[in-house]
C-alpha positions as CSV (number, residue, x, y, z in Angstrom):
1,X,0.0,0.0,0.0
2,X,1.4,3.4,-1.0
3,X,2.1,5.9,1.7
4,X,1.0,8.5,-0.9
5,X,-2.6,7.6,-0.5
6,X,-3.0,10.4,1.9
7,X,-2.9,12.7,-1.1
8,X,-6.2,11.1,-2.2
9,X,-8.2,11.6,1.0
10,X,-11.6,13.1,0.2
11,X,-13.8,15.6,2.0
12,X,-17.5,14.9,2.2
13,X,-20.0,17.7,2.5
14,X,-23.6,17.6,3.3
15,X,-26.2,17.7,0.6
16,X,-28.9,18.8,3.1
17,X,-29.9,22.3,3.8
18,X,-31.5,23.1,7.1
19,X,-32.7,26.4,8.6
20,X,-31.3,27.5,11.9
21,X,-33.7,27.8,14.9
22,X,-36.2,30.6,14.3
23,X,-39.9,31.5,14.6
24,X,-41.6,30.0,11.6
25,X,-44.9,31.6,10.6
26,X,-46.9,34.3,12.4
27,X,-48.2,33.4,15.8
28,X,-50.3,36.4,16.5
29,X,-52.2,37.0,13.2
30,X,-54.8,34.3,14.1
31,X,-55.5,36.1,17.4
32,X,-56.6,39.4,16.0
33,X,-59.3,40.7,13.6
34,X,-58.1,41.1,10.0
35,X,-59.0,42.8,6.8
36,X,-57.7,43.9,3.4
37,X,-57.3,47.6,2.3
38,X,-56.1,50.0,-0.3
39,X,-55.0,53.6,-0.1
40,X,-52.7,55.6,2.3
41,X,-54.8,54.8,5.3
42,X,-57.9,52.8,6.2
43,X,-60.7,52.7,8.7
44,X,-61.5,49.1,9.7
45,X,-64.5,50.1,11.8
46,X,-66.9,52.9,12.8
47,X,-67.7,52.8,16.5
48,X,-70.7,53.8,18.5
49,X,-70.7,54.0,22.3
50,X,-73.2,53.0,24.9
51,X,-76.4,54.9,25.6
52,X,-78.5,55.2,28.8
53,X,-82.2,54.7,28.4
54,X,-84.3,57.6,30.0
55,X,-87.1,56.8,32.3
56,X,-90.5,58.3,31.4
57,X,-92.0,59.9,34.5
58,X,-95.0,61.8,33.1
59,X,-97.7,61.8,30.4
60,X,-97.3,63.3,27.0
61,X,-93.9,64.8,27.8
62,X,-91.7,66.2,25.0
63,X,-89.1,63.8,23.6
64,X,-85.4,64.5,24.3
65,X,-82.8,63.6,21.8
66,X,-79.9,61.3,22.8
67,X,-76.8,61.2,20.7
68,X,-74.6,58.0,20.8
69,X,-70.9,58.6,21.1
70,X,-69.3,57.9,17.7
71,X,-65.8,57.5,16.6
72,X,-63.7,56.0,13.9
73,X,-60.5,54.0,14.2
74,X,-57.7,54.1,11.6
75,X,-54.9,51.8,10.5
76,X,-51.8,52.9,8.5
77,X,-49.7,50.7,6.3
78,X,-46.0,50.0,6.7
79,X,-43.9,48.5,3.9
80,X,-41.4,45.6,4.2
81,X,-39.2,43.9,1.8
82,X,-36.3,41.4,1.7
83,X,-34.0,40.7,-1.2
84,X,-31.6,37.7,-1.4
85,X,-29.3,36.7,-4.3
86,X,-28.1,33.4,-5.6
87,X,-25.1,34.1,-7.8
88,X,-24.7,31.9,-10.9
89,X,-20.9,31.8,-10.3
90,X,-21.6,30.5,-6.7
91,X,-24.0,27.9,-7.8
92,X,-21.2,26.3,-9.9
93,X,-19.3,25.8,-6.7
94,X,-22.1,24.3,-4.6
95,X,-23.5,20.8,-4.1
96,X,-26.9,22.2,-3.1
97,X,-29.3,24.7,-4.5
98,X,-30.1,27.3,-1.8
99,X,-33.0,28.8,-3.6
100,X,-35.8,26.9,-1.7
101,X,-34.2,27.6,1.7
102,X,-33.9,31.3,0.9
103,X,-37.6,31.4,0.0
104,X,-38.5,29.7,3.2
105,X,-36.2,31.9,5.2
106,X,-37.6,35.0,3.7
107,X,-41.2,33.9,4.3
108,X,-40.4,33.4,7.9
109,X,-38.8,36.8,8.2
110,X,-42.0,38.4,6.8
111,X,-44.2,36.4,9.2
112,X,-42.1,37.7,12.1
113,X,-42.4,41.3,10.8
114,X,-46.2,40.8,10.9
115,X,-46.0,39.8,14.5
116,X,-43.8,42.8,15.3
117,X,-46.4,45.1,13.8
118,X,-49.1,43.6,16.1
119,X,-46.9,43.7,19.1
120,X,-46.0,47.4,18.6
121,X,-49.7,48.2,18.1
122,X,-50.7,46.7,21.5
123,X,-49.5,49.8,23.4
124,X,-48.7,52.3,20.7
125,X,-50.6,55.5,20.0
126,X,-53.8,54.8,18.0
127,X,-55.5,57.2,15.6
128,X,-59.2,58.1,15.7
129,X,-61.5,60.7,14.4
130,X,-63.0,61.6,11.0
131,X,-59.7,61.3,9.2
132,X,-57.3,60.0,11.8
133,X,-56.3,63.3,13.3
134,X,-56.9,62.4,17.0
135,X,-54.3,60.5,18.9
136,X,-55.2,58.0,21.7
137,X,-52.4,57.0,24.0
138,X,-52.3,53.8,26.0
139,X,-51.4,55.4,29.3
140,X,-49.6,54.1,32.3
141,X,-52.4,54.0,35.0
142,X,-52.6,50.7,36.8
143,X,-55.8,48.7,36.9
144,X,-56.5,49.5,40.5
145,X,-57.3,53.0,39.5
146,X,-60.2,54.2,37.4
147,X,-59.6,53.5,33.7
148,X,-56.2,51.8,34.3
149,X,-55.0,49.5,31.6
150,X,-51.8,48.2,33.3
151,X,-51.6,45.2,35.6
152,X,-49.0,46.2,38.2
153,X,-45.7,44.3,38.3
154,X,-46.4,44.0,42.1
155,X,-49.7,42.1,41.6
156,X,-49.4,38.7,43.3
157,X,-45.9,39.5,44.7
158,X,-43.4,42.4,44.7
159,X,-41.7,42.7,41.3
160,X,-43.1,39.4,40.3
161,X,-43.3,37.4,37.1
162,X,-46.4,36.2,35.5
163,X,-48.7,34.6,38.0
164,X,-52.4,33.6,38.6
165,X,-53.1,36.8,40.5
166,X,-52.1,38.9,37.4
167,X,-54.3,36.8,35.2
168,X,-57.3,37.2,37.5
169,X,-56.7,40.9,37.8
170,X,-56.6,41.3,34.0
171,X,-59.7,39.2,33.4
172,X,-61.6,41.0,36.1
173,X,-60.6,44.4,34.6
174,X,-61.8,43.3,31.2
175,X,-65.1,42.1,32.6
176,X,-65.7,45.3,34.6
177,X,-65.3,47.2,31.4
178,X,-68.1,45.1,29.9
179,X,-65.9,43.3,27.5
180,X,-67.8,40.2,26.4
181,X,-65.4,37.7,28.0
182,X,-67.9,34.9,27.6
183,X,-67.9,34.9,23.8
184,X,-65.0,37.1,22.7
185,X,-61.8,35.0,22.7
186,X,-59.1,36.2,25.1
187,X,-55.4,35.9,24.3
188,X,-52.2,36.6,26.1
189,X,-48.8,37.0,24.4
190,X,-46.1,35.8,26.7
191,X,-42.5,34.5,26.4
192,X,-41.1,31.2,27.6
193,X,-39.9,32.9,30.8
194,X,-43.4,34.1,31.7
195,X,-45.0,30.7,30.9
196,X,-42.4,29.0,33.0
197,X,-43.3,31.3,35.9
198,X,-46.9,30.1,35.6
199,X,-45.7,26.5,35.9
200,X,-44.7,27.3,39.4
201,X,-48.3,28.1,40.3
202,X,-50.1,25.1,42.0
203,X,-53.4,26.0,40.4
204,X,-52.0,25.8,36.9
205,X,-50.5,22.3,37.3
206,X,-53.4,21.0,39.4
207,X,-55.4,18.0,38.0
208,X,-58.6,19.9,38.8
209,X,-57.8,22.4,36.0
210,X,-56.3,19.8,33.5
211,X,-59.4,18.0,32.3
212,X,-58.9,15.4,29.4
213,X,-61.2,17.3,27.1
214,X,-59.7,20.7,27.8
215,X,-56.1,20.4,29.1
216,X,-54.2,23.4,30.4
217,X,-50.9,21.8,29.7
218,X,-49.8,20.3,26.4
219,X,-46.3,18.7,26.4
220,X,-45.5,20.8,29.4
221,X,-46.4,24.1,27.7
222,X,-49.3,26.2,29.1
223,X,-51.8,26.8,26.2
224,X,-54.9,28.0,28.1
225,X,-55.9,29.0,31.7
226,X,-58.8,30.9,33.2
227,X,-60.3,31.1,29.7
228,X,-57.2,32.9,28.4
229,X,-55.4,31.4,25.3
230,X,-51.6,31.8,25.5
231,X,-49.6,32.7,22.4
232,X,-45.8,32.2,23.0
233,X,-43.7,35.0,21.6
234,X,-40.0,35.8,22.3
235,X,-40.4,39.2,20.5
236,X,-42.1,41.2,23.3
237,X,-39.0,43.2,24.4
238,X,-38.8,45.0,27.7
239,X,-39.9,48.4,29.1
240,X,-40.1,50.4,32.3
241,X,-42.8,49.1,34.5
242,X,-45.0,50.9,37.0
243,X,-42.4,50.3,39.7
244,X,-39.7,52.0,37.6
245,X,-38.0,48.7,36.9
246,X,-37.3,46.8,33.7
247,X,-40.0,44.2,32.9
248,X,-41.6,42.4,30.0
249,X,-44.9,44.0,28.9
250,X,-47.2,41.0,28.2
251,X,-50.4,41.8,26.3
252,X,-53.8,40.5,27.4
253,X,-56.5,41.3,24.9
254,X,-59.9,40.3,23.5
255,X,-59.7,39.3,19.8
256,X,-62.1,42.0,18.8
257,X,-59.8,44.6,20.4
258,X,-56.9,44.3,18.0
259,X,-56.7,44.6,14.2
260,X,-54.3,43.7,11.4
261,X,-54.9,45.3,8.0
262,X,-53.2,44.0,4.9
263,X,-52.5,46.0,1.8
264,X,-50.3,43.4,0.2
265,X,-49.7,39.9,1.6
266,X,-46.1,38.6,1.4
267,X,-45.4,36.4,-1.6
268,X,-42.0,35.4,-2.9
269,X,-40.8,36.0,-6.4
270,X,-37.7,34.8,-8.2
271,X,-36.3,36.9,-11.0
272,X,-33.0,36.7,-12.9
273,X,-31.0,39.9,-12.6
274,X,-29.5,40.2,-16.1
275,X,-28.2,43.7,-15.3
276,X,-25.6,42.2,-12.8
277,X,-22.5,40.2,-13.5
278,X,-23.2,36.5,-13.4
279,X,-26.9,37.1,-13.9
280,X,-27.8,36.0,-10.4
281,X,-31.3,35.0,-9.3
282,X,-33.0,37.3,-6.9
283,X,-35.4,35.9,-4.2
284,X,-37.6,38.8,-3.3
285,X,-40.3,39.3,-0.7
286,X,-42.5,42.4,-0.2
287,X,-45.4,43.1,2.1
288,X,-47.5,46.0,3.2
289,X,-49.6,45.9,6.3
290,X,-50.5,47.8,9.6
291,X,-52.0,47.1,13.0
292,X,-53.9,49.0,15.6
293,X,-55.9,48.7,18.8
294,X,-59.6,48.9,18.0
295,X,-60.8,49.7,21.6
296,X,-58.7,50.7,24.6
297,X,-60.7,48.7,27.2
298,X,-60.1,45.4,25.3
299,X,-56.3,45.5,25.7
300,X,-54.3,45.3,28.9
301,X,-50.5,45.5,29.6
302,X,-49.4,43.0,32.2
303,X,-46.0,43.8,33.6
304,X,-43.8,40.8,34.4
305,X,-40.3,40.9,35.9
């Protein structure tokens, strides 16, 4: 056997392409109202407030007119795109064709951008009025005060994470505002840290709450509790809570309280760029959409350390 065989050693490379760990698909779009639009802005709904009936105390009294509070909510589009190239010169040096992986990767990026628009709209300024000229801020008042939309970070424990007490406080606040919690699906966006906090609560893991037909836990992940459906998201970020500390703002909302408007749904295209050397193929994604709160009382911010 020749000792020169080392010069003929080979290197074997994989013929498989696999995406690295990432959120695949939108997780929040199914938990909000949706619609399609055109133009520079759109109004998804005209709103009328509650009225109080007047008691009649006499005979043949003159009628008095009652005007219902009326408003209009607006959503504004934001544009996204993503361009990737597959150079023809590079393809000659590859075992694999990366085109399909680039399409999938771009589609996932667009889905995450969709979730980011919804997450930003939870607590961002909303626009109302005849043409969107009035700004409605979310505010920082806690739920223990009149009109508060923030569940304090100290609910259920000083500077605490997500717990049953915060869920109860949030659902109570929604119900007191006459949100139809019996028929309007309730959702909460929370990260793995917050869901793990809940696993430490005896009520969550109790067999009394985990019925075979409606389990709270699925493969050790909390999917539903107290009538609230959990949507896991690691894209919530952090903010300054009501105790001047840094916390995660988890959103608790009724489905009818959030809206995602689509001007152009993301769809990939592949085109050959003959204006560039090597005439590479371009994998291109573009999308136009916007999100907004539809009603302040239907969205809560739950602070979690």
